[in-house]
PyMOL Python script that loads the backbone (N, CA, C, O; Angstrom):
from pymol import cmd

cmd.read_pdbstr("""\
ATOM      1  N   UNK A   1      89.393  26.060  25.658  1.00  0.00           N
ATOM      2  CA  UNK A   1      88.247  26.824  26.134  1.00  0.00           C
ATOM      3  C   UNK A   1      87.190  25.827  26.638  1.00  0.00           C
ATOM      4  O   UNK A   1      86.879  24.848  25.960  1.00  0.00           O
ATOM      5  N   UNK A   2      86.658  26.081  27.803  1.00  0.00           N
ATOM      6  CA  UNK A   2      85.624  25.198  28.358  1.00  0.00           C
ATOM      7  C   UNK A   2      84.283  25.493  27.685  1.00  0.00           C
ATOM      8  O   UNK A   2      84.109  26.527  27.040  1.00  0.00           O
ATOM      9  N   UNK A   3      83.348  24.572  27.848  1.00  0.00           N
ATOM     10  CA  UNK A   3      82.010  24.791  27.292  1.00  0.00           C
ATOM     11  C   UNK A   3      81.394  26.061  27.863  1.00  0.00           C
ATOM     12  O   UNK A   3      80.759  26.822  27.134  1.00  0.00           O
ATOM     13  N   UNK A   4      81.575  26.295  29.149  1.00  0.00           N
ATOM     14  CA  UNK A   4      81.023  27.488  29.794  1.00  0.00           C
ATOM     15  C   UNK A   4      81.634  28.750  29.189  1.00  0.00           C
ATOM     16  O   UNK A   4      80.915  29.701  28.884  1.00  0.00           O
ATOM     17  N   UNK A   5      82.938  28.765  29.015  1.00  0.00           N
ATOM     18  CA  UNK A   5      83.601  29.931  28.432  1.00  0.00           C
ATOM     19  C   UNK A   5      83.104  30.179  27.013  1.00  0.00           C
ATOM     20  O   UNK A   5      82.908  31.324  26.605  1.00  0.00           O
ATOM     21  N   UNK A   6      82.904  29.101  26.266  1.00  0.00           N
ATOM     22  CA  UNK A   6      82.411  29.234  24.902  1.00  0.00           C
ATOM     23  C   UNK A   6      81.030  29.881  24.892  1.00  0.00           C
ATOM     24  O   UNK A   6      80.778  30.789  24.099  1.00  0.00           O
ATOM     25  N   UNK A   7      80.134  29.423  25.766  1.00  0.00           N
ATOM     26  CA  UNK A   7      78.784  29.989  25.812  1.00  0.00           C
ATOM     27  C   UNK A   7      78.780  31.410  26.345  1.00  0.00           C
ATOM     28  O   UNK A   7      78.012  32.247  25.872  1.00  0.00           O
ATOM     29  N   UNK A   8      79.629  31.693  27.324  1.00  0.00           N
ATOM     30  CA  UNK A   8      79.729  33.059  27.855  1.00  0.00           C
ATOM     31  C   UNK A   8      80.188  34.037  26.780  1.00  0.00           C
ATOM     32  O   UNK A   8      79.821  35.212  26.795  1.00  0.00           O
ATOM     33  N   UNK A   9      80.999  33.535  25.844  1.00  0.00           N
ATOM     34  CA  UNK A   9      81.543  34.362  24.772  1.00  0.00           C
ATOM     35  C   UNK A   9      80.605  34.451  23.566  1.00  0.00           C
ATOM     36  O   UNK A   9      80.852  35.227  22.643  1.00  0.00           O
ATOM     37  N   UNK A  10      79.545  33.669  23.572  1.00  0.00           N
ATOM     38  CA  UNK A  10      78.624  33.590  22.436  1.00  0.00           C
ATOM     39  C   UNK A  10      77.514  34.637  22.574  1.00  0.00           C
ATOM     40  O   UNK A  10      76.774  34.642  23.558  1.00  0.00           O
ATOM     41  N   UNK A  11      77.408  35.499  21.604  1.00  0.00           N
ATOM     42  CA  UNK A  11      76.438  36.600  21.639  1.00  0.00           C
ATOM     43  C   UNK A  11      75.002  36.083  21.753  1.00  0.00           C
ATOM     44  O   UNK A  11      74.151  36.761  22.329  1.00  0.00           O
ATOM     45  N   UNK A  12      74.721  34.905  21.219  1.00  0.00           N
ATOM     46  CA  UNK A  12      73.358  34.354  21.264  1.00  0.00           C
ATOM     47  C   UNK A  12      72.874  34.106  22.687  1.00  0.00           C
ATOM     48  O   UNK A  12      71.669  34.092  22.937  1.00  0.00           O
ATOM     49  N   UNK A  13      73.797  33.913  23.618  1.00  0.00           N
ATOM     50  CA  UNK A  13      73.434  33.602  24.994  1.00  0.00           C
ATOM     51  C   UNK A  13      73.662  34.766  25.943  1.00  0.00           C
ATOM     52  O   UNK A  13      73.615  34.605  27.163  1.00  0.00           O
ATOM     53  N   UNK A  14      73.909  35.932  25.380  1.00  0.00           N
ATOM     54  CA  UNK A  14      74.126  37.126  26.186  1.00  0.00           C
ATOM     55  C   UNK A  14      72.916  37.364  27.085  1.00  0.00           C
ATOM     56  O   UNK A  14      71.776  37.293  26.625  1.00  0.00           O
ATOM     57  N   UNK A  15      73.154  37.640  28.336  1.00  0.00           N
ATOM     58  CA  UNK A  15      72.073  37.909  29.266  1.00  0.00           C
ATOM     59  C   UNK A  15      71.664  36.707  30.100  1.00  0.00           C
ATOM     60  O   UNK A  15      70.938  36.858  31.082  1.00  0.00           O
ATOM     61  N   UNK A  16      72.121  35.506  29.724  1.00  0.00           N
ATOM     62  CA  UNK A  16      71.815  34.329  30.537  1.00  0.00           C
ATOM     63  C   UNK A  16      72.811  34.229  31.681  1.00  0.00           C
ATOM     64  O   UNK A  16      73.981  34.577  31.525  1.00  0.00           O
ATOM     65  N   UNK A  17      72.351  33.759  32.823  1.00  0.00           N
ATOM     66  CA  UNK A  17      73.230  33.591  33.976  1.00  0.00           C
ATOM     67  C   UNK A  17      74.096  32.346  33.792  1.00  0.00           C
ATOM     68  O   UNK A  17      73.815  31.508  32.936  1.00  0.00           O
ATOM     69  N   UNK A  18      75.133  32.234  34.589  1.00  0.00           N
ATOM     70  CA  UNK A  18      75.989  31.045  34.531  1.00  0.00           C
ATOM     71  C   UNK A  18      75.190  29.797  34.910  1.00  0.00           C
ATOM     72  O   UNK A  18      75.451  28.713  34.387  1.00  0.00           O
ATOM     73  N   UNK A  19      74.225  29.944  35.811  1.00  0.00           N
ATOM     74  CA  UNK A  19      73.378  28.807  36.186  1.00  0.00           C
ATOM     75  C   UNK A  19      72.537  28.344  34.999  1.00  0.00           C
ATOM     76  O   UNK A  19      72.380  27.144  34.773  1.00  0.00           O
ATOM     77  N   UNK A  20      72.003  29.293  34.247  1.00  0.00           N
ATOM     78  CA  UNK A  20      71.212  28.946  33.066  1.00  0.00           C
ATOM     79  C   UNK A  20      72.089  28.298  31.989  1.00  0.00           C
ATOM     80  O   UNK A  20      71.679  27.339  31.335  1.00  0.00           O
ATOM     81  N   UNK A  21      73.277  28.826  31.819  1.00  0.00           N
ATOM     82  CA  UNK A  21      74.200  28.231  30.848  1.00  0.00           C
ATOM     83  C   UNK A  21      74.637  26.838  31.288  1.00  0.00           C
ATOM     84  O   UNK A  21      74.783  25.942  30.456  1.00  0.00           O
ATOM     85  N   UNK A  22      74.845  26.652  32.582  1.00  0.00           N
ATOM     86  CA  UNK A  22      75.223  25.336  33.109  1.00  0.00           C
ATOM     87  C   UNK A  22      74.109  24.326  32.827  1.00  0.00           C
ATOM     88  O   UNK A  22      74.386  23.179  32.479  1.00  0.00           O
ATOM     89  N   UNK A  23      72.866  24.745  32.975  1.00  0.00           N
ATOM     90  CA  UNK A  23      71.723  23.864  32.686  1.00  0.00           C
ATOM     91  C   UNK A  23      71.681  23.521  31.194  1.00  0.00           C
ATOM     92  O   UNK A  23      71.394  22.382  30.826  1.00  0.00           O
ATOM     93  N   UNK A  24      71.963  24.492  30.348  1.00  0.00           N
ATOM     94  CA  UNK A  24      72.013  24.251  28.909  1.00  0.00           C
ATOM     95  C   UNK A  24      73.086  23.221  28.573  1.00  0.00           C
ATOM     96  O   UNK A  24      72.860  22.317  27.768  1.00  0.00           O
ATOM     97  N   UNK A  25      74.241  23.361  29.187  1.00  0.00           N
ATOM     98  CA  UNK A  25      75.326  22.395  28.971  1.00  0.00           C
ATOM     99  C   UNK A  25      74.907  21.019  29.466  1.00  0.00           C
ATOM    100  O   UNK A  25      75.184  20.011  28.817  1.00  0.00           O
ATOM    101  N   UNK A  26      74.244  20.976  30.606  1.00  0.00           N
ATOM    102  CA  UNK A  26      73.810  19.714  31.213  1.00  0.00           C
ATOM    103  C   UNK A  26      72.846  18.937  30.313  1.00  0.00           C
ATOM    104  O   UNK A  26      72.929  17.711  30.244  1.00  0.00           O
ATOM    105  N   UNK A  27      71.944  19.623  29.630  1.00  0.00           N
ATOM    106  CA  UNK A  27      70.954  18.924  28.807  1.00  0.00           C
ATOM    107  C   UNK A  27      71.402  18.752  27.350  1.00  0.00           C
ATOM    108  O   UNK A  27      70.674  18.189  26.532  1.00  0.00           O
ATOM    109  N   UNK A  28      72.598  19.239  27.039  1.00  0.00           N
ATOM    110  CA  UNK A  28      73.100  19.158  25.671  1.00  0.00           C
ATOM    111  C   UNK A  28      73.622  17.762  25.352  1.00  0.00           C
ATOM    112  O   UNK A  28      74.071  17.025  26.230  1.00  0.00           O
ATOM    113  N   UNK A  29      73.549  17.428  24.085  1.00  0.00           N
ATOM    114  CA  UNK A  29      74.139  16.190  23.583  1.00  0.00           C
ATOM    115  C   UNK A  29      75.263  16.578  22.631  1.00  0.00           C
ATOM    116  O   UNK A  29      75.098  17.469  21.797  1.00  0.00           O
ATOM    117  N   UNK A  30      76.383  15.920  22.755  1.00  0.00           N
ATOM    118  CA  UNK A  30      77.519  16.204  21.895  1.00  0.00           C
ATOM    119  C   UNK A  30      77.479  15.278  20.693  1.00  0.00           C
ATOM    120  O   UNK A  30      77.164  14.093  20.809  1.00  0.00           O
ATOM    121  N   UNK A  31      77.802  15.836  19.544  1.00  0.00           N
ATOM    122  CA  UNK A  31      77.803  15.073  18.310  1.00  0.00           C
ATOM    123  C   UNK A  31      79.092  15.388  17.571  1.00  0.00           C
ATOM    124  O   UNK A  31      79.437  16.554  17.378  1.00  0.00           O
ATOM    125  N   UNK A  32      79.798  14.354  17.160  1.00  0.00           N
ATOM    126  CA  UNK A  32      81.038  14.532  16.413  1.00  0.00           C
ATOM    127  C   UNK A  32      80.764  14.246  14.944  1.00  0.00           C
ATOM    128  O   UNK A  32      80.169  13.224  14.601  1.00  0.00           O
ATOM    129  N   UNK A  33      81.199  15.148  14.090  1.00  0.00           N
ATOM    130  CA  UNK A  33      81.053  14.946  12.655  1.00  0.00           C
ATOM    131  C   UNK A  33      82.426  14.785  12.027  1.00  0.00           C
ATOM    132  O   UNK A  33      83.365  15.505  12.366  1.00  0.00           O
ATOM    133  N   UNK A  34      82.531  13.848  11.124  1.00  0.00           N
ATOM    134  CA  UNK A  34      83.760  13.676  10.354  1.00  0.00           C
ATOM    135  C   UNK A  34      83.747  14.663   9.192  1.00  0.00           C
ATOM    136  O   UNK A  34      82.691  15.166   8.808  1.00  0.00           O
ATOM    137  N   UNK A  35      84.912  14.933   8.640  1.00  0.00           N
ATOM    138  CA  UNK A  35      85.015  15.844   7.507  1.00  0.00           C
ATOM    139  C   UNK A  35      84.098  15.359   6.382  1.00  0.00           C
ATOM    140  O   UNK A  35      84.145  14.193   5.990  1.00  0.00           O
ATOM    141  N   UNK A  36      83.268  16.264   5.872  1.00  0.00           N
ATOM    142  CA  UNK A  36      82.367  15.937   4.773  1.00  0.00           C
ATOM    143  C   UNK A  36      81.028  15.361   5.204  1.00  0.00           C
ATOM    144  O   UNK A  36      80.128  15.207   4.379  1.00  0.00           O
ATOM    145  N   UNK A  37      80.885  15.042   6.481  1.00  0.00           N
ATOM    146  CA  UNK A  37      79.621  14.496   6.977  1.00  0.00           C
ATOM    147  C   UNK A  37      78.569  15.607   7.048  1.00  0.00           C
ATOM    148  O   UNK A  37      78.881  16.750   7.385  1.00  0.00           O
ATOM    149  N   UNK A  38      77.333  15.260   6.730  1.00  0.00           N
ATOM    150  CA  UNK A  38      76.246  16.237   6.691  1.00  0.00           C
ATOM    151  C   UNK A  38      75.511  16.245   8.030  1.00  0.00           C
ATOM    152  O   UNK A  38      75.088  15.197   8.518  1.00  0.00           O
ATOM    153  N   UNK A  39      75.362  17.417   8.613  1.00  0.00           N
ATOM    154  CA  UNK A  39      74.639  17.576   9.873  1.00  0.00           C
ATOM    155  C   UNK A  39      73.135  17.547   9.621  1.00  0.00           C
ATOM    156  O   UNK A  39      72.405  16.813  10.287  1.00  0.00           O
ATOM    157  N   UNK A  40      72.678  18.335   8.671  1.00  0.00           N
ATOM    158  CA  UNK A  40      71.281  18.304   8.244  1.00  0.00           C
ATOM    159  C   UNK A  40      71.212  18.871   6.841  1.00  0.00           C
ATOM    160  O   UNK A  40      72.148  19.515   6.367  1.00  0.00           O
ATOM    161  N   UNK A  41      70.101  18.626   6.190  1.00  0.00           N
ATOM    162  CA  UNK A  41      69.919  19.085   4.813  1.00  0.00           C
ATOM    163  C   UNK A  41      68.914  20.230   4.756  1.00  0.00           C
ATOM    164  O   UNK A  41      68.065  20.383   5.634  1.00  0.00           O
ATOM    165  N   UNK A  42      69.030  21.012   3.720  1.00  0.00           N
ATOM    166  CA  UNK A  42      68.106  22.103   3.473  1.00  0.00           C
ATOM    167  C   UNK A  42      66.673  21.569   3.511  1.00  0.00           C
ATOM    168  O   UNK A  42      66.386  20.529   2.919  1.00  0.00           O
ATOM    169  N   UNK A  43      65.803  22.251   4.181  1.00  0.00           N
ATOM    170  CA  UNK A  43      64.377  21.937   4.339  1.00  0.00           C
ATOM    171  C   UNK A  43      64.099  20.824   5.351  1.00  0.00           C
ATOM    172  O   UNK A  43      62.939  20.452   5.529  1.00  0.00           O
ATOM    173  N   UNK A  44      65.114  20.285   6.017  1.00  0.00           N
ATOM    174  CA  UNK A  44      64.856  19.327   7.099  1.00  0.00           C
ATOM    175  C   UNK A  44      64.146  20.067   8.224  1.00  0.00           C
ATOM    176  O   UNK A  44      64.467  21.217   8.521  1.00  0.00           O
ATOM    177  N   UNK A  45      63.184  19.403   8.843  1.00  0.00           N
ATOM    178  CA  UNK A  45      62.520  19.994  10.005  1.00  0.00           C
ATOM    179  C   UNK A  45      63.291  19.619  11.255  1.00  0.00           C
ATOM    180  O   UNK A  45      63.717  18.474  11.410  1.00  0.00           O
ATOM    181  N   UNK A  46      63.468  20.581  12.144  1.00  0.00           N
ATOM    182  CA  UNK A  46      64.216  20.320  13.366  1.00  0.00           C
ATOM    183  C   UNK A  46      63.870  21.364  14.416  1.00  0.00           C
ATOM    184  O   UNK A  46      63.530  22.502  14.094  1.00  0.00           O
ATOM    185  N   UNK A  47      63.961  20.964  15.655  1.00  0.00           N
ATOM    186  CA  UNK A  47      63.806  21.898  16.771  1.00  0.00           C
ATOM    187  C   UNK A  47      65.115  21.981  17.544  1.00  0.00           C
ATOM    188  O   UNK A  47      65.142  22.422  18.693  1.00  0.00           O
ATOM    189  N   UNK A  48      66.195  21.557  16.908  1.00  0.00           N
ATOM    190  CA  UNK A  48      67.497  21.506  17.564  1.00  0.00           C
ATOM    191  C   UNK A  48      68.269  22.806  17.400  1.00  0.00           C
ATOM    192  O   UNK A  48      68.068  23.564  16.451  1.00  0.00           O
ATOM    193  N   UNK A  49      69.143  23.032  18.341  1.00  0.00           N
ATOM    194  CA  UNK A  49      70.080  24.140  18.303  1.00  0.00           C
ATOM    195  C   UNK A  49      71.467  23.516  18.220  1.00  0.00           C
ATOM    196  O   UNK A  49      71.797  22.628  19.006  1.00  0.00           O
ATOM    197  N   UNK A  50      72.267  23.969  17.287  1.00  0.00           N
ATOM    198  CA  UNK A  50      73.612  23.431  17.125  1.00  0.00           C
ATOM    199  C   UNK A  50      74.628  24.512  17.455  1.00  0.00           C
ATOM    200  O   UNK A  50      74.502  25.655  17.015  1.00  0.00           O
ATOM    201  N   UNK A  51      75.628  24.141  18.230  1.00  0.00           N
ATOM    202  CA  UNK A  51      76.710  25.051  18.584  1.00  0.00           C
ATOM    203  C   UNK A  51      78.009  24.370  18.204  1.00  0.00           C
ATOM    204  O   UNK A  51      78.267  23.244  18.629  1.00  0.00           O
ATOM    205  N   UNK A  52      78.819  25.029  17.418  1.00  0.00           N
ATOM    206  CA  UNK A  52      80.113  24.477  17.028  1.00  0.00           C
ATOM    207  C   UNK A  52      81.083  24.686  18.186  1.00  0.00           C
ATOM    208  O   UNK A  52      81.329  25.815  18.610  1.00  0.00           O
ATOM    209  N   UNK A  53      81.628  23.581  18.689  1.00  0.00           N
ATOM    210  CA  UNK A  53      82.578  23.641  19.802  1.00  0.00           C
ATOM    211  C   UNK A  53      84.010  23.714  19.269  1.00  0.00           C
ATOM    212  O   UNK A  53      84.848  24.437  19.808  1.00  0.00           O
ATOM    213  N   UNK A  54      84.271  22.969  18.222  1.00  0.00           N
ATOM    214  CA  UNK A  54      85.630  22.886  17.671  1.00  0.00           C
ATOM    215  C   UNK A  54      85.531  22.663  16.169  1.00  0.00           C
ATOM    216  O   UNK A  54      84.619  21.980  15.705  1.00  0.00           O
ATOM    217  N   UNK A  55      86.444  23.220  15.419  1.00  0.00           N
ATOM    218  CA  UNK A  55      86.416  23.058  13.969  1.00  0.00           C
ATOM    219  C   UNK A  55      85.470  24.060  13.335  1.00  0.00           C
ATOM    220  O   UNK A  55      85.222  25.129  13.892  1.00  0.00           O
ATOM    221  N   UNK A  56      84.937  23.710  12.157  1.00  0.00           N
ATOM    222  CA  UNK A  56      83.991  24.599  11.493  1.00  0.00           C
ATOM    223  C   UNK A  56      83.032  23.794  10.628  1.00  0.00           C
ATOM    224  O   UNK A  56      83.326  22.672  10.216  1.00  0.00           O
ATOM    225  N   UNK A  57      81.891  24.391  10.367  1.00  0.00           N
ATOM    226  CA  UNK A  57      80.872  23.805   9.501  1.00  0.00           C
ATOM    227  C   UNK A  57      80.733  24.672   8.263  1.00  0.00           C
ATOM    228  O   UNK A  57      80.699  25.899   8.355  1.00  0.00           O
ATOM    229  N   UNK A  58      80.652  24.037   7.114  1.00  0.00           N
ATOM    230  CA  UNK A  58      80.400  24.756   5.872  1.00  0.00           C
ATOM    231  C   UNK A  58      78.915  24.693   5.550  1.00  0.00           C
ATOM    232  O   UNK A  58      78.270  23.662   5.744  1.00  0.00           O
ATOM    233  N   UNK A  59      78.387  25.789   5.064  1.00  0.00           N
ATOM    234  CA  UNK A  59      76.978  25.862   4.676  1.00  0.00           C
ATOM    235  C   UNK A  59      76.918  25.859   3.158  1.00  0.00           C
ATOM    236  O   UNK A  59      77.587  26.647   2.490  1.00  0.00           O
ATOM    237  N   UNK A  60      76.108  24.962   2.630  1.00  0.00           N
ATOM    238  CA  UNK A  60      75.928  24.873   1.183  1.00  0.00           C
ATOM    239  C   UNK A  60      74.449  24.951   0.867  1.00  0.00           C
ATOM    240  O   UNK A  60      73.605  24.647   1.710  1.00  0.00           O
ATOM    241  N   UNK A  61      74.145  25.356  -0.340  1.00  0.00           N
ATOM    242  CA  UNK A  61      72.759  25.403  -0.793  1.00  0.00           C
ATOM    243  C   UNK A  61      72.651  24.562  -2.060  1.00  0.00           C
ATOM    244  O   UNK A  61      73.475  24.671  -2.967  1.00  0.00           O
ATOM    245  N   UNK A  62      71.630  23.729  -2.103  1.00  0.00           N
ATOM    246  CA  UNK A  62      71.408  22.916  -3.297  1.00  0.00           C
ATOM    247  C   UNK A  62      70.726  23.764  -4.360  1.00  0.00           C
ATOM    248  O   UNK A  62      69.817  24.543  -4.072  1.00  0.00           O
ATOM    249  N   UNK A  63      71.179  23.596  -5.578  1.00  0.00           N
ATOM    250  CA  UNK A  63      70.604  24.335  -6.690  1.00  0.00           C
ATOM    251  C   UNK A  63      70.027  23.321  -7.672  1.00  0.00           C
ATOM    252  O   UNK A  63      70.737  22.429  -8.136  1.00  0.00           O
ATOM    253  N   UNK A  64      68.756  23.456  -7.983  1.00  0.00           N
ATOM    254  CA  UNK A  64      68.102  22.537  -8.911  1.00  0.00           C
ATOM    255  C   UNK A  64      67.944  23.240 -10.258  1.00  0.00           C
ATOM    256  O   UNK A  64      67.334  24.304 -10.357  1.00  0.00           O
ATOM    257  N   UNK A  65      68.498  22.627 -11.268  1.00  0.00           N
ATOM    258  CA  UNK A  65      68.392  23.179 -12.614  1.00  0.00           C
ATOM    259  C   UNK A  65      66.984  22.915 -13.129  1.00  0.00           C
ATOM    260  O   UNK A  65      66.456  21.821 -12.930  1.00  0.00           O
ATOM    261  N   UNK A  66      66.367  23.886 -13.783  1.00  0.00           N
ATOM    262  CA  UNK A  66      64.983  23.759 -14.255  1.00  0.00           C
ATOM    263  C   UNK A  66      64.771  22.544 -15.150  1.00  0.00           C
ATOM    264  O   UNK A  66      63.705  21.931 -15.104  1.00  0.00           O
ATOM    265  N   UNK A  67      65.751  22.187 -15.955  1.00  0.00           N
ATOM    266  CA  UNK A  67      65.590  21.101 -16.918  1.00  0.00           C
ATOM    267  C   UNK A  67      66.149  19.783 -16.406  1.00  0.00           C
ATOM    268  O   UNK A  67      66.148  18.788 -17.131  1.00  0.00           O
ATOM    269  N   UNK A  68      66.620  19.766 -15.183  1.00  0.00           N
ATOM    270  CA  UNK A  68      67.281  18.571 -14.666  1.00  0.00           C
ATOM    271  C   UNK A  68      66.850  18.347 -13.221  1.00  0.00           C
ATOM    272  O   UNK A  68      66.827  19.283 -12.421  1.00  0.00           O
ATOM    273  N   UNK A  69      66.515  17.118 -12.896  1.00  0.00           N
ATOM    274  CA  UNK A  69      66.121  16.803 -11.527  1.00  0.00           C
ATOM    275  C   UNK A  69      67.319  16.615 -10.606  1.00  0.00           C
ATOM    276  O   UNK A  69      67.159  16.502  -9.391  1.00  0.00           O
ATOM    277  N   UNK A  70      68.503  16.580 -11.174  1.00  0.00           N
ATOM    278  CA  UNK A  70      69.705  16.383 -10.360  1.00  0.00           C
ATOM    279  C   UNK A  70      69.903  17.587  -9.444  1.00  0.00           C
ATOM    280  O   UNK A  70      69.596  18.723  -9.807  1.00  0.00           O
ATOM    281  N   UNK A  71      70.411  17.319  -8.274  1.00  0.00           N
ATOM    282  CA  UNK A  71      70.634  18.382  -7.297  1.00  0.00           C
ATOM    283  C   UNK A  71      72.135  18.459  -7.008  1.00  0.00           C
ATOM    284  O   UNK A  71      72.623  17.803  -6.088  1.00  0.00           O
ATOM    285  N   UNK A  72      72.853  19.244  -7.777  1.00  0.00           N
ATOM    286  CA  UNK A  72      74.297  19.353  -7.524  1.00  0.00           C
ATOM    287  C   UNK A  72      74.570  20.108  -6.223  1.00  0.00           C
ATOM    288  O   UNK A  72      73.781  20.949  -5.795  1.00  0.00           O
ATOM    289  N   UNK A  73      75.679  19.793  -5.625  1.00  0.00           N
ATOM    290  CA  UNK A  73      76.069  20.467  -4.399  1.00  0.00           C
ATOM    291  C   UNK A  73      76.835  21.735  -4.759  1.00  0.00           C
ATOM    292  O   UNK A  73      77.863  21.681  -5.433  1.00  0.00           O
ATOM    293  N   UNK A  74      76.329  22.860  -4.307  1.00  0.00           N
ATOM    294  CA  UNK A  74      76.958  24.147  -4.581  1.00  0.00           C
ATOM    295  C   UNK A  74      78.196  24.334  -3.704  1.00  0.00           C
ATOM    296  O   UNK A  74      78.362  23.627  -2.710  1.00  0.00           O
ATOM    297  N   UNK A  75      79.056  25.271  -4.062  1.00  0.00           N
ATOM    298  CA  UNK A  75      80.208  25.551  -3.207  1.00  0.00           C
ATOM    299  C   UNK A  75      79.764  26.086  -1.837  1.00  0.00           C
ATOM    300  O   UNK A  75      78.622  26.506  -1.658  1.00  0.00           O
ATOM    301  N   UNK A  76      80.674  26.058  -0.904  1.00  0.00           N
ATOM    302  CA  UNK A  76      80.383  26.567   0.438  1.00  0.00           C
ATOM    303  C   UNK A  76      80.061  28.055   0.341  1.00  0.00           C
ATOM    304  O   UNK A  76      80.827  28.830  -0.232  1.00  0.00           O
ATOM    305  N   UNK A  77      78.901  28.452   0.916  1.00  0.00           N
ATOM    306  CA  UNK A  77      78.509  29.859   0.879  1.00  0.00           C
ATOM    307  C   UNK A  77      78.757  30.570   2.217  1.00  0.00           C
ATOM    308  O   UNK A  77      78.708  31.797   2.301  1.00  0.00           O
ATOM    309  N   UNK A  78      79.023  29.769   3.261  1.00  0.00           N
ATOM    310  CA  UNK A  78      79.345  30.343   4.570  1.00  0.00           C
ATOM    311  C   UNK A  78      80.051  29.285   5.399  1.00  0.00           C
ATOM    312  O   UNK A  78      79.865  28.087   5.185  1.00  0.00           O
ATOM    313  N   UNK A  79      80.852  29.730   6.334  1.00  0.00           N
ATOM    314  CA  UNK A  79      81.506  28.831   7.278  1.00  0.00           C
ATOM    315  C   UNK A  79      81.263  29.358   8.683  1.00  0.00           C
ATOM    316  O   UNK A  79      81.317  30.562   8.932  1.00  0.00           O
ATOM    317  N   UNK A  80      80.994  28.429   9.596  1.00  0.00           N
ATOM    318  CA  UNK A  80      80.765  28.789  10.992  1.00  0.00           C
ATOM    319  C   UNK A  80      81.748  28.035  11.860  1.00  0.00           C
ATOM    320  O   UNK A  80      81.815  26.807  11.821  1.00  0.00           O
ATOM    321  N   UNK A  81      82.507  28.773  12.641  1.00  0.00           N
ATOM    322  CA  UNK A  81      83.477  28.174  13.544  1.00  0.00           C
ATOM    323  C   UNK A  81      82.928  28.103  14.966  1.00  0.00           C
ATOM    324  O   UNK A  81      81.733  28.284  15.197  1.00  0.00           O
ATOM    325  N   UNK A  82      83.802  27.843  15.883  1.00  0.00           N
ATOM    326  CA  UNK A  82      83.414  27.697  17.290  1.00  0.00           C
ATOM    327  C   UNK A  82      82.597  28.894  17.759  1.00  0.00           C
ATOM    328  O   UNK A  82      82.915  30.046  17.466  1.00  0.00           O
ATOM    329  N   UNK A  83      81.541  28.585  18.490  1.00  0.00           N
ATOM    330  CA  UNK A  83      80.663  29.611  19.037  1.00  0.00           C
ATOM    331  C   UNK A  83      79.440  29.817  18.203  1.00  0.00           C
ATOM    332  O   UNK A  83      78.599  30.652  18.536  1.00  0.00           O
TER     333      UNK A  83
END
""", "prot")
cmd.dss("prot")
cmd.show_as("cartoon", "prot")
cmd.util.cbc("prot")
cmd.orient("prot")
């Protein structure tokens, strides 16, 4: 699937013209993550938009125990695939 086809199929971009989607692709930066690599952490500030092109991302939430400062990693609560 091409980048254009992926965006055309993505509900978030519904209503945008192919020219607008082409411009979005043009200004995009591609980032490859290895298995287990963290894209961003909870509460990080960002103005970025991330689109999964291939593979999937797991979403986890950190849980802090009231009596412990340790922040264990919780199980995956959601997965997002291409699109």
